[in-house]
Structure formats: structure tokens, C-alpha cells
C-alpha positions as CSV (number, residue, x, y, z in Angstrom):
1,X,-34.8,-3.7,117.9
2,X,-32.3,-2.6,115.4
3,X,-33.9,-1.8,111.9
4,X,-31.8,-1.9,109.0
5,X,-31.5,1.2,106.5
6,X,-32.9,-0.6,103.8
7,X,-36.1,-1.6,105.5
8,X,-36.3,2.1,106.5
9,X,-36.1,3.0,103.0
10,X,-38.5,0.4,101.9
11,X,-41.0,1.4,104.6
12,X,-40.6,5.0,103.0
13,X,-41.0,4.4,99.6
14,X,-44.0,2.3,100.7
15,X,-45.6,5.3,102.3
16,X,-44.3,7.8,99.3
17,X,-46.5,5.8,97.1
18,X,-49.5,6.6,98.5
19,X,-49.1,10.5,98.1
20,X,-51.4,13.4,97.0
21,X,-49.3,13.2,93.6
22,X,-51.3,10.4,92.7
23,X,-54.1,12.7,91.8
24,X,-51.8,15.1,89.7
25,X,-52.3,15.1,86.1
26,X,-49.6,13.1,84.3
27,X,-48.8,15.8,81.8
28,X,-47.8,18.0,84.7
29,X,-46.0,15.3,86.4
30,X,-44.1,14.7,83.3
31,X,-43.3,18.6,83.0
32,X,-41.9,18.7,86.4
33,X,-39.8,15.7,85.7
34,X,-38.3,17.1,82.9
35,X,-37.6,20.5,84.6
36,X,-35.8,18.7,87.4
37,X,-34.0,16.9,84.6
38,X,-32.8,20.0,83.1
39,X,-31.8,21.4,86.5
40,X,-30.1,18.4,87.6
41,X,-28.0,17.8,84.2
42,X,-27.2,21.4,84.5
43,X,-25.6,20.6,87.6
44,X,-24.2,17.1,86.3
45,X,-22.1,18.8,83.4
46,X,-21.2,21.3,85.8
47,X,-19.3,18.3,87.9
48,X,-17.6,16.9,84.7
49,X,-16.8,19.8,82.7
50,X,-12.9,19.6,81.6
51,X,-12.9,15.9,82.6
52,X,-12.9,13.1,79.8
53,X,-15.3,10.2,80.2
54,X,-19.1,10.1,81.0
55,X,-21.0,10.2,84.3
56,X,-21.8,6.5,85.4
57,X,-22.9,6.7,89.0
58,X,-21.8,8.5,92.2
59,X,-18.9,6.7,94.2
60,X,-18.2,7.8,97.8
61,X,-20.2,10.9,96.8
62,X,-18.3,11.5,93.7
63,X,-19.8,11.5,89.9
64,X,-17.9,8.2,88.7
65,X,-16.5,8.7,85.1
66,X,-16.1,6.2,82.3
67,X,-14.5,5.4,79.3
68,X,-16.2,4.5,76.0
69,X,-15.3,1.1,76.6
70,X,-17.4,1.0,79.5
71,X,-21.0,-0.9,78.4
72,X,-22.7,2.7,79.8
73,X,-21.0,5.0,78.2
74,X,-23.7,5.7,75.8
75,X,-26.4,6.7,78.0
76,X,-25.4,9.9,79.3
77,X,-25.3,11.4,75.6
78,X,-28.8,9.3,75.4
79,X,-30.1,11.2,77.9
80,X,-29.1,14.6,76.8
81,X,-30.6,13.8,73.3
82,X,-33.9,13.4,75.3
83,X,-33.5,16.6,77.0
84,X,-33.3,18.1,73.7
85,X,-36.4,16.4,72.4
86,X,-38.4,17.3,75.2
87,X,-37.1,21.1,75.4
88,X,-36.4,22.2,72.1
89,X,-33.4,23.6,73.8
90,X,-30.3,23.9,71.9
91,X,-28.0,23.8,74.4
92,X,-28.9,20.1,75.2
93,X,-28.5,19.3,71.3
94,X,-25.2,20.7,71.7
95,X,-23.7,18.8,74.3
96,X,-25.7,15.9,73.3
97,X,-23.5,15.7,69.8
98,X,-20.5,16.6,71.9
99,X,-20.8,13.7,74.0
100,X,-22.3,11.0,71.4
101,X,-19.2,11.5,69.0
102,X,-17.0,11.2,71.9
103,X,-18.0,7.4,71.9
104,X,-16.9,7.0,68.1
105,X,-14.6,4.4,69.1
106,X,-16.7,2.3,70.1
107,X,-17.9,1.2,66.7
108,X,-14.7,-0.7,65.8
109,X,-14.6,-2.4,69.2
110,X,-14.9,-5.8,68.9
111,X,-14.3,-6.7,72.4
112,X,-17.8,-6.2,73.7
113,X,-21.1,-7.1,72.9
114,X,-22.7,-4.2,74.0
115,X,-21.8,-1.6,70.7
116,X,-25.9,-1.4,70.9
117,X,-26.1,0.1,74.2
118,X,-23.4,2.4,73.4
119,X,-24.1,4.1,69.8
120,X,-27.8,3.5,69.9
121,X,-28.4,5.7,72.9
122,X,-26.5,8.5,71.2
123,X,-25.9,8.1,67.6
124,X,-29.4,6.6,67.4
125,X,-31.2,9.1,68.9
126,X,-29.3,12.0,67.3
127,X,-30.0,10.2,63.6
128,X,-33.7,10.1,64.5
129,X,-33.5,13.6,65.7
130,X,-32.0,15.0,62.5
131,X,-28.4,15.1,63.6
132,X,-25.0,13.6,62.0
133,X,-26.7,12.7,58.7
134,X,-24.2,10.0,56.7
135,X,-21.5,10.4,59.5
136,X,-24.0,9.1,62.0
137,X,-25.5,6.6,60.0
138,X,-22.1,5.3,58.8
139,X,-21.1,5.1,62.6
140,X,-24.3,2.7,63.2
141,X,-23.7,0.5,60.4
142,X,-20.1,0.2,61.3
143,X,-21.1,-0.7,65.0
144,X,-23.6,-3.0,63.8
145,X,-21.0,-4.6,61.7
146,X,-18.5,-5.1,64.6
147,X,-21.5,-6.3,67.0
148,X,-22.1,-9.1,64.1
149,X,-18.6,-10.5,64.4
150,X,-19.5,-11.9,67.7
151,X,-22.2,-14.2,66.4
152,X,-21.6,-18.0,66.3
153,X,-23.6,-19.8,64.1
154,X,-22.9,-23.0,65.7
155,X,-24.7,-21.5,68.9
156,X,-27.0,-19.0,67.3
157,X,-26.1,-16.2,69.5
158,X,-24.0,-13.6,70.0
159,X,-21.3,-14.0,72.5
160,X,-21.6,-11.6,75.5
161,X,-18.8,-11.7,77.8
162,X,-15.4,-12.4,77.0
163,X,-13.8,-15.4,78.7
164,X,-12.2,-14.8,82.2
165,X,-9.7,-16.9,84.1
166,X,-11.9,-17.4,87.1
167,X,-14.9,-18.6,85.4
168,X,-15.6,-22.1,83.7
169,X,-17.7,-20.8,80.9
170,X,-17.2,-21.0,77.1
171,X,-19.7,-19.1,75.2
172,X,-22.1,-16.9,77.8
173,X,-24.9,-15.2,76.4
174,X,-26.7,-12.9,79.0
175,X,-30.2,-11.9,78.7
176,X,-29.6,-8.2,78.6
177,X,-28.2,-8.9,75.2
178,X,-31.6,-8.8,73.9
179,X,-31.0,-4.7,74.1
180,X,-28.5,-5.0,71.5
181,X,-30.3,-6.4,68.6
182,X,-32.1,-3.3,67.8
183,X,-29.0,-2.1,66.2
184,X,-28.8,-5.2,64.1
185,X,-32.4,-4.7,63.0
186,X,-31.6,-1.2,62.3
187,X,-28.8,-1.7,60.6
188,X,-30.6,-4.3,57.8
189,X,-33.5,-1.7,57.4
190,X,-30.8,0.7,56.3
191,X,-28.3,-1.1,54.8
192,X,-30.4,-3.5,52.8
193,X,-28.6,-6.4,54.1
194,X,-30.6,-9.4,55.6
195,X,-27.5,-10.7,57.4
196,X,-27.8,-8.3,60.4
197,X,-31.5,-9.4,60.6
198,X,-30.8,-13.0,60.3
199,X,-27.9,-12.4,63.3
200,X,-30.9,-10.6,65.5
201,X,-33.4,-13.0,64.7
202,X,-31.4,-16.2,65.7
203,X,-29.9,-14.6,68.9
204,X,-33.7,-14.0,70.1
205,X,-34.8,-17.4,69.0
206,X,-32.1,-19.1,70.9
207,X,-32.6,-16.9,74.1
208,X,-36.3,-17.7,73.9
209,X,-35.3,-21.4,73.9
210,X,-33.1,-21.4,76.5
211,X,-33.2,-18.6,78.9
212,X,-36.8,-18.8,80.2
213,X,-38.7,-20.7,83.0
214,X,-42.5,-21.9,82.4
215,X,-43.4,-19.2,84.7
216,X,-41.9,-16.3,82.1
217,X,-38.7,-15.4,84.3
218,X,-35.4,-15.7,83.1
219,X,-31.8,-16.8,84.1
220,X,-29.6,-14.1,83.7
221,X,-26.5,-16.3,81.9
222,X,-26.5,-19.1,79.8
223,X,-23.4,-20.7,78.8
224,X,-23.1,-22.5,75.5
225,X,-20.6,-25.0,73.8
226,X,-19.2,-23.3,71.1
227,X,-18.5,-26.2,68.9
228,X,-22.0,-27.8,69.2
229,X,-24.4,-25.3,70.6
230,X,-25.2,-27.1,73.4
231,X,-26.6,-25.5,76.8
232,X,-23.6,-26.2,79.3
233,X,-25.2,-24.1,82.1
234,X,-27.6,-21.6,83.6
235,X,-27.0,-19.1,86.2
236,X,-28.1,-15.8,87.7
237,X,-24.6,-14.3,87.9
238,X,-26.0,-10.7,89.1
239,X,-28.9,-11.6,91.1
240,X,-29.6,-13.7,94.2
241,X,-29.1,-17.2,93.0
242,X,-29.1,-19.0,90.0
243,X,-33.0,-20.0,90.5
244,X,-33.8,-16.3,91.3
245,X,-35.4,-13.8,89.1
246,X,-33.1,-10.7,89.2
247,X,-35.1,-7.6,88.7
248,X,-33.2,-5.6,86.1
249,X,-32.8,-9.0,84.0
250,X,-36.6,-9.7,83.7
251,X,-36.6,-5.9,82.6
252,X,-34.1,-6.2,80.0
253,X,-36.2,-9.2,78.4
254,X,-39.3,-7.6,78.7
255,X,-38.1,-4.5,76.7
256,X,-35.9,-6.7,74.1
257,X,-38.7,-9.1,73.2
258,X,-41.4,-6.1,72.7
259,X,-38.5,-4.3,70.4
260,X,-38.0,-7.5,68.7
261,X,-41.9,-8.3,67.8
262,X,-42.3,-4.5,66.8
263,X,-39.4,-5.1,64.5
264,X,-40.8,-8.7,63.0
265,X,-44.4,-9.4,64.4
266,X,-43.4,-13.0,65.0
267,X,-45.9,-14.0,67.5
268,X,-43.6,-16.0,69.6
269,X,-42.0,-12.9,70.7
270,X,-45.4,-10.9,71.7
271,X,-46.2,-13.9,73.5
272,X,-42.6,-13.9,75.6
273,X,-43.3,-10.4,76.2
274,X,-46.6,-10.9,77.7
275,X,-45.4,-13.5,79.9
276,X,-42.6,-11.8,81.2
277,X,-44.9,-8.7,81.9
278,X,-47.2,-11.0,83.5
279,X,-44.4,-12.4,85.9
280,X,-43.4,-9.3,86.9
281,X,-46.7,-7.0,87.5
282,X,-48.1,-10.4,89.3
283,X,-45.4,-11.2,91.3
284,X,-46.4,-11.5,95.3
285,X,-43.0,-10.0,96.1
286,X,-43.4,-6.3,93.9
287,X,-44.1,-3.5,96.3
288,X,-46.9,-1.7,96.2
289,X,-45.1,1.1,94.9
290,X,-44.1,-1.2,91.9
291,X,-40.5,-0.4,91.9
292,X,-39.3,-3.9,92.1
293,X,-36.6,-5.1,94.8
294,X,-33.5,-5.9,93.1
295,X,-34.0,-9.8,93.0
296,X,-37.6,-10.9,93.4
297,X,-36.2,-13.8,95.5
298,X,-33.6,-12.0,97.6
299,X,-34.6,-13.5,101.2
300,X,-34.2,-10.6,102.9
301,X,-37.4,-8.9,101.3
302,X,-38.5,-6.5,102.4
303,X,-35.4,-5.5,104.0
304,X,-33.7,-5.4,100.6
305,X,-32.6,-2.9,98.4
306,X,-34.8,-1.5,95.4
307,X,-33.6,-1.4,91.7
308,X,-35.3,1.9,90.4
309,X,-33.6,1.3,86.7
310,X,-35.4,-1.9,86.6
311,X,-38.7,0.0,86.9
312,X,-37.5,2.8,84.6
313,X,-36.8,0.0,81.7
314,X,-39.7,-2.0,82.6
315,X,-42.2,1.1,82.6
316,X,-40.8,2.0,78.7
317,X,-41.3,-1.6,77.7
318,X,-44.6,-1.8,78.7
319,X,-45.3,1.6,77.0
320,X,-44.4,0.5,73.9
321,X,-46.0,-3.2,74.4
322,X,-49.1,-1.6,74.9
323,X,-49.8,-1.0,71.3
324,X,-49.4,-4.6,70.2
325,X,-51.9,-6.0,72.5
326,X,-56.1,-6.0,73.0
327,X,-57.4,-2.8,74.2
328,X,-58.1,-4.1,77.8
329,X,-54.5,-5.5,78.4
330,X,-53.2,-2.2,76.5
331,X,-55.1,-0.3,79.5
332,X,-53.4,-2.5,82.3
333,X,-50.0,-2.0,80.8
334,X,-50.5,1.5,80.4
335,X,-51.7,1.9,84.2
336,X,-49.2,0.1,85.4
337,X,-46.4,2.2,83.5
338,X,-48.1,5.1,85.0
339,X,-47.9,3.9,88.5
340,X,-44.5,3.4,88.1
341,X,-43.6,6.2,86.5
342,X,-45.6,8.2,89.3
343,X,-43.4,6.3,91.7
344,X,-40.3,7.5,90.3
345,X,-41.7,11.1,90.1
346,X,-42.3,11.2,93.8
347,X,-39.4,12.3,96.3
348,X,-39.0,9.1,97.1
349,X,-36.7,8.3,93.9
350,X,-36.4,11.7,92.3
351,X,-33.5,13.7,93.5
352,X,-33.9,16.9,94.7
353,X,-32.4,20.0,93.5
354,X,-28.3,19.8,93.3
355,X,-28.8,16.1,95.4
356,X,-27.6,12.8,93.8
357,X,-24.5,14.2,92.0
358,X,-27.0,15.8,89.4
359,X,-28.5,12.5,88.2
360,X,-32.2,11.7,88.5
361,X,-33.2,8.5,90.3
362,X,-32.3,7.5,93.6
363,X,-32.0,3.9,94.6
364,X,-30.9,2.0,91.8
365,X,-29.1,-1.6,92.3
366,X,-26.1,-2.2,89.9
367,X,-24.5,-5.6,90.8
368,X,-25.4,-6.5,94.6
369,X,-23.7,-9.8,94.9
370,X,-20.4,-7.9,94.2
371,X,-21.2,-5.2,96.4
372,X,-20.9,-2.7,93.7
373,X,-23.5,-0.2,92.9
374,X,-26.0,-0.6,95.4
375,X,-28.4,1.6,96.5
376,X,-26.9,4.6,94.0
377,X,-28.0,6.5,91.1
378,X,-27.2,4.6,87.5
379,X,-27.1,6.4,84.3
380,X,-29.1,3.9,82.4
381,X,-31.7,4.3,85.1
382,X,-31.9,8.0,83.9
383,X,-32.2,7.3,80.2
384,X,-35.1,4.9,80.7
385,X,-36.9,6.7,82.8
386,X,-36.7,10.0,80.3
387,X,-37.0,7.2,77.6
388,X,-40.7,6.1,79.4
389,X,-41.5,10.3,79.9
390,X,-41.2,10.9,76.3
391,X,-43.3,8.0,75.1
392,X,-46.0,8.1,78.0
393,X,-46.1,12.1,76.4
394,X,-46.3,10.6,72.9
395,X,-49.3,8.5,73.1
396,X,-52.3,9.4,70.8
397,X,-54.8,8.9,73.9
398,X,-54.4,9.7,77.6
399,X,-54.5,6.5,79.8
């Protein structure tokens, strides 16, 4: 009988989930993870030295670099900021500043909705950690102003992708766009201008109304008529099928609505975040190591690739969400996130010294229907993994 690579991988990951590491204190696990991160990112910096761009993934065994216009360009500087925060080592801060400031042109790029991803990861973390001062603040405000130009009040949303000749869309909005709202919420506080906040809340409300199914799962894309705001179509472009639950899309929504509840305290956002968490945590096709398959409805499961980036995003979101719910539910969220972090910290997912091109996490999936970035490292997987580790480390009480 022929056993596929993905099935062998899945069996190995399930076995690894029951490893003795589960008994290791989390503080020790996290310390080892950051030691691995400094080792790996030293390798990665060496590999890209003197080359323009930002490392995104491995392609044919080589580090793939992308320009500032790529939606993932901010995650590498963001990870460098997290390393600087975790270690206190000035070299990471120096590199974080260098790569953050290389994304400066994004603040005026009206062609993308991902200005929040690009700028917040670098400039946002840098400003939070005391770097850049007025220059970083101005870059973020300019980026928020740019992002708001994509808002259509008839639809009540920020347009995600630009129109493409081969797609019959008029105003596509993807669930991922919830993540870019944090920049707008910050800008409203920083500037005193309520418009940024109004745009973010309108977008979140529209997403809540039209993206979600009764079971708490979401479509990936909702296409609107830009003239009257009516829904034209609901599809799942990067998932297995229109009616399926693409794992990373569910994680984006969980993180986004948790963040929007933090910023607004609107109870419907908390209710939605809890519904998404329940859908993902209780799904019968979630593996025992809590690292989801790339799509919960791929008929090839268990012979299907995982998405470690979805697990990283989910764990980080749950560690924030636990602060907004009752103690019993908070304990469940915290314990689940810890399970995910333990799995991602195991050899099944965490790269060995010098492996994986210098990236941290293995077994992420970008866009499987397009055959793009399947079972590879992805820079945003590393970013949210490091963020989750820092969030865990900063909790007031152990879980």
C-alpha cells in the first residue's frame, strides 16, 4: 500500500504530540523557543545579507524575498521586534529598525488593504517598544489614512483585493481584512479623529453580518455591489470549497474580533470571537496536537497538509481572548493555547538548528488551491508564534 507524504507527516505529528515535552514547564519551553529563534534568525539574516527585500518563505530550497508591496513584508521586521523584546539584545533592535524603515513606502500605497499588516507589525511594535518617536507615529497615521481611502460607505467595508480580469467580482472583502482594523483603531486614539474608528467598526459590523455561518465558521470572500452594498457572492477562494472552513481564515476572524472587542467593548464582537473559538476548538477534524489541517473540510483528511501558521494565529488570539471571559472559559482557552504552543515547540514543527532556511516553524500552508506555499515555512507563522509566546510569558498567572 502506498502511503502519501502528507499522511506520513500527519502520523508523525500526532505521535510527537504525545511526547514527554508536555511535562516540561512552559517557562522552559518558551526560553528554548526564543533561543531557537535567535539561532534561526541569525541564519536567516546571514542568508539575506546584502539582498533587497524581506524573507517570506522557502521556494525550491531557497529563501524567497519579497518587496514592500507584498502583504507579508512587515512580518519579518515584526519578528525582529519580538526578538528584541524577548532578549533585550541591541542587535535585534538594530535589525528591526533597519527592516521596519525599509517598509516606509507602504504608508502611501493605496493599492492594497494590507497596509495594517505591513506597518503595524514593524512600525507599530517599534513604537510600542520606544523606537522612532514622531517619525513612527507619522508613518502609522499616514498608513491609516491610506487604508481608509479603500472604504466604501455604501458597502460599509474596506475593499480587499483590487479587481482582476479573470474574476467576476465588484467589491471583494476577505475575512483577513479584520486584521488591518487595528491600525485604524490606533490611529483614532493617536489623532483624536473618530473617522478611523468609525470606518473600522463599520467594516467589522459588515463582516459580522455577512461573512459568518450559524456554526461560527466563515466564508473567505464576500463580494458586494459597490453601488448599493448588496451581497453578490460568498466564496472561499483559498480554501477547499466555497462551503468549507479554511483554517487560517477562521483564525484571522478569531483574532480580529477579539481585537475589536478589546478596542470597542461591543458585546457582539466578543460573542462572535467565542463562537469562532468554539467552532475551531471543538471541531471533530481538529487533530489531537491542535494544529489544524489547512482546511477543516478537505476530504483528504487525514491525508492533508497542516497549517502551523493557523495554529500560531489561533493560540495568540486565544491568549488575548481569555482575558475577556469568565474564569472557567479563560482556563479552557489558556489550556488549549498552551497545547498548541507545546506542539509548535516540538521537533514536529520547530525547525532544527540551521534548517528550514532559518525560519522557525515548519508545515504551514499558504494557498493550496493554487499549489502555492504548501508544507513550507511562512514568515507570518513565525510572527504570530513569537507573539503568542510573549503573550503567554506576560500573563499574570500560570495556566
